[in-house]
C-alpha positions, 0 to 999 in steps of 0.5 A: 769708584776705585773699587769698581775699577779694580773689579773691572780689571779683575773681571769681577762684576761691579756693584751698583751703589747708591750715592749720598743724595740718591738715597734721600731722593729714592726714600722721598720718592717712596714716601710720596707714593706711599702717602698718595696710596694712603690718601686714596685708601682713606677716601675709599674707606668709610669714616666709621671703619677708619675710626675703628681701625685707628682705635684698634691700632691705637689701643693696647688692649688687643695687642699680644705684646701688651699681654706679654709685657704685663706677664713680664712685669708680674714676674718682675714684681714677684721676683722683687718680693722674694727674699734674696740670698746674701753672700758673706761679703754682702752681709756688712753693707746689705743688698741694695736694689737698683732704682730700676728694680724699685729700689732707691738711688743713694748719693754718698 
């Protein structure tokens, strides 16, 4: 509120900010209207079409992101199998792959 007073004194436009409970109220109001529209849409659409939509959205076979993830995993697996260069300082202890890179976690 002090900022708004200062802005009024300097002839600057005040910014309408949401207060704490207003955010929750507006969010719940939005969600309520969203779910009402979704329920109406469910009544209009046939069960076969709705089940087909659920199947398409729920499976990862037709998603572009699934294909990209699989490509990245293949590339990652290939890089694990490559022989890694060792610098002189690593020769004594050797290279340890992290658990994330399919290595082991050593507790010493």
